[in-house]
C-alpha positions in Angstrom: -3.3 18.3 -12.8 -5.1 15.0 -12.2 -4.9 13.8 -15.9 -2.6 14.0 -18.6 -2.7 13.7 -22.4 0.5 12.0 -24.1 0.7 12.6 -27.7 1.4 9.4 -29.9 1.0 8.8 -33.5 -2.9 8.5 -34.4 -3.7 10.7 -31.3 -3.6 11.3 -27.5 -3.9 8.8 -24.7 -5.7 9.7 -21.9 -4.2 8.6 -18.4 -6.1 7.3 -15.7 -5.2 8.2 -11.9 -3.9 5.3 -9.7 -3.8 6.0 -6.0 -1.2 4.8 -3.9 -1.2 4.4 -0.4 1.3 3.5 2.2 0.1 3.0 5.7 2.9 2.6 7.9 3.4 1.5 11.4 5.3 4.0 13.5 4.4 3.0 17.0 6.8 2.8 19.6 8.0 -0.8 19.1 9.2 0.1 15.8 12.2 1.8 17.5 13.6 -1.4 18.7 16.2 -3.1 16.5 16.3 -0.4 13.8 13.1 -1.4 12.4 11.8 2.1 11.8 15.2 3.2 9.9 14.6 0.3 7.7 11.2 0.8 7.2 12.2 4.6 6.0 14.8 3.2 3.6 12.7 0.4 2.2 10.0 2.7 1.2 12.4 5.3 -0.3 14.4 2.5 -2.4 11.1 1.3 -3.9 10.4 4.7 -5.2 12.3 4.4 -8.4 11.2 0.6 -9.0 7.5 1.8 -8.6 8.7 4.6 -11.2 9.9 2.3 -13.8 6.8 0.3 -13.7 4.7 3.4 -14.2 7.1 5.0 -17.0 6.6 1.6 -18.9 2.6 2.1 -18.9 1.3 5.1 -20.8 -2.1 4.5 -19.5 -1.2 5.1 -15.9 -0.8 8.4 -13.9 0.6 7.5 -10.2 -0.4 9.5 -7.2 1.2 8.3 -3.8 0.5 9.6 -0.1 2.0 8.3 3.0 -0.1 7.9 6.3 1.7 6.9 9.7 -0.1 5.3 12.5 2.0 5.6 15.7 0.8 7.3 19.1 -1.5 9.7 16.6 -2.2 9.2 13.1 -0.8 11.7 10.8 -0.4 12.0 6.9 3.5 12.9 6.4 2.6 13.1 2.6 -1.4 14.5 2.6 -1.8 15.6 -0.9 -2.0 12.9 -3.9 1.6 13.6 -5.1 2.8 12.4 -8.7 5.5 9.9 -8.4 7.8 12.4 -10.3 7.2 14.8 -7.6 7.1 12.7 -4.5 9.7 13.1 -1.5 9.4 10.6 1.1 9.4 12.0 4.9 11.2 9.7 7.2 9.0 8.6 10.1 10.0 8.6 14.1 8.6 5.8 16.1 6.7 6.8 19.1 3.2 5.8 21.0 0.8 3.0 20.4 -0.7 1.6 17.4 -3.7 3.2 16.2 -4.3 1.0 13.0 -8.0 1.2 13.1 -8.0 4.9 12.9 -5.6 5.1 10.0 -8.1 2.7 7.9 -10.9 5.2 8.9 -8.8 8.1 7.2 -8.1 6.1 4.2 -11.8 5.3 3.8 -12.4 9.0 3.9 -9.7 9.6 0.7 -11.5 6.9 -1.1 -15.1 8.5 -1.1 -16.1 10.2 -4.3 -14.8 12.9 -4.1 -12.1 13.3 -3.6 -11.6 10.0 -5.5 -12.6 10.3 -9.5 -15.1 7.6 -10.7 -12.6 6.8 -13.4 -9.6 6.3 -11.4 -7.9 2.5 -11.5 -8.4 0.5 -8.1 -6.4 2.2 -5.7 -3.5 0.6 -4.2 -3.1 0.1 -0.3 0.2 -1.2 1.3 0.2 -1.7 5.2 3.2 -2.4 6.8 3.3 -3.3 10.6 5.1 -4.9 13.5 2.6 -5.0 16.2 -0.9 -5.4 17.0 -3.8 -2.6 16.8 -4.3 -0.8 20.1 -7.6 0.5 18.9 -10.9 -0.9 16.9 -9.4 -2.4 14.0 -12.6 -3.8 13.1 -14.5 -0.5 12.9 -11.9 1.0 10.9 -11.5 -2.0 8.3 -15.7 -2.0 8.2 -15.5 1.7 7.3 -13.0 1.1 4.6 -14.9 -1.7 3.1 -18.1 0.1 3.1 -16.5 2.4 0.7 -16.9 1.1 -3.1 -13.2 2.1 -3.8 -12.4 0.8 -0.3 -13.5 -2.6 -1.3 -12.3 -2.5 -4.9 -8.8 -1.6 -3.7 -5.6 -3.8 -4.2 -4.7 -4.3 -0.4 -1.3 -6.0 0.3 0.5 -6.3 3.8 4.1 -6.9 5.1 4.7 -7.9 8.7 7.8 -6.7 10.7 9.1 -9.4 12.9 7.3 -12.3 14.7 5.3 -10.1 17.0 3.1 -8.5 13.9 -0.6 -9.5 14.1 -0.8 -11.8 11.1 -4.4 -12.4 11.5 -5.3 -8.6 11.3 -3.2 -8.2 8.3 -4.9 -10.9 6.8 -8.4 -9.4 7.4 -6.9 -6.3 6.0 -6.2 -8.2 2.7 -9.5 -9.9 2.6 -8.4 -12.4 0.3 -7.2 -16.2 1.5 -5.2 -16.6 -2.0 -3.0 -13.7 -0.7 -0.9 -13.9 2.7 0.9 -11.3 4.4 4.8 -11.4 3.7 7.0 -11.5 6.8 10.2 -9.6 6.9 12.7 -10.5 9.7 15.5 -8.3 8.6 16.1 -4.9 6.6 17.1 -6.7 3.7 14.0 -8.7 3.6 11.7 -5.7 4.3 13.3 -3.6 1.1 13.0 -6.4 -1.1 9.0 -6.9 -0.1 8.4 -3.3 -0.2 9.8 -3.2 -3.6 8.3 -6.2 -4.7 4.6 -5.4 -3.3 4.8 -2.0 -4.8 5.6 -2.9 -8.1 3.1 -6.0 -8.4 0.4 -4.0 -7.1 0.7 -1.2 -9.5 0.8 -3.7 -12.3 -2.2 -5.6 -11.1 -4.3 -2.2 -10.7 -3.7 -1.4 -14.3 -4.2 -4.6 -15.6 -7.5 -6.0 -17.4 -8.3 -8.2 -14.3 -9.0 -5.2 -12.1 -11.1 -3.4 -14.5 -14.8 -3.4 -14.7 -16.2 -6.5 -16.1 -19.1 -6.2 -18.7 -22.0 -5.5 -15.8 -20.1 -2.8 -14.6 -18.4 -4.5 -11.5 -15.0 -4.4 -10.4 -13.4 -7.8 -8.6 -12.3 -7.2 -5.3 -8.5 -7.4 -4.0 -7.4 -9.6 -7.2 -4.8 -12.5 -7.2 -1.3 -11.6 -7.4 1.0 -14.9 -8.8 4.1 -12.9 -7.8 3.2 -12.7 -4.1 1.2 -16.1 -4.1 4.5 -17.9 -4.9 6.5 -16.6 -2.2 6.9 -18.8 0.9 8.3 -17.8 4.5 12.0 -17.8 4.2 13.9 -19.9 6.8 15.5 -18.2 9.7 19.3 -17.4 9.3 21.9 -15.5 11.1 21.1 -12.4 9.6 17.5 -12.2 11.0 17.0 -9.4 13.6 13.5 -9.4 14.0 
């Protein structure tokens, strides 16, 4: 079921689908210093927070998918799954970093169909600890050539100092929104929760809706993220 109606006094409310994609780096370097375990835990712990945000918005129906890129690019959750039914599958680290191909696969899913024309702007969360080993620009161009790709809410998290910040910034496509940098498991969990819930809120906000001419502004500003500065190093930093 892609849409639901909730009975309220005065008539039903039609929910609009919001498609949410985790795009996760599972390359070989993620096996170092517990990074892949920390990523698995961070995403899993973010789901209850995301559900809480959705439960507070009667107009939104959230569907989640997970795409991992490491060696190959694979959907670990390939079908658009309602958040109430979503079960995260742990990733294992292996291989290189085909980030460009991952974006190409996301672009295919944002075409109409399978995307509905009345959907809310999709949310794309990219998390990586390294540099693309394939043609990232080609994948990004394919993503941005699709209307829903260009209109999507795109956020990124860098794991450790070896992540390619320039690439993550290009993915975001808005100089006012910077990639967040996680240097330990606690920061990573904090940031995944923050970007996930903030993105859902902004996708369903008036700022993300079509204007009078029917246009939707691209990757909109998110005050909660713009106020975050890189946290200073501490003894707990491991990446």
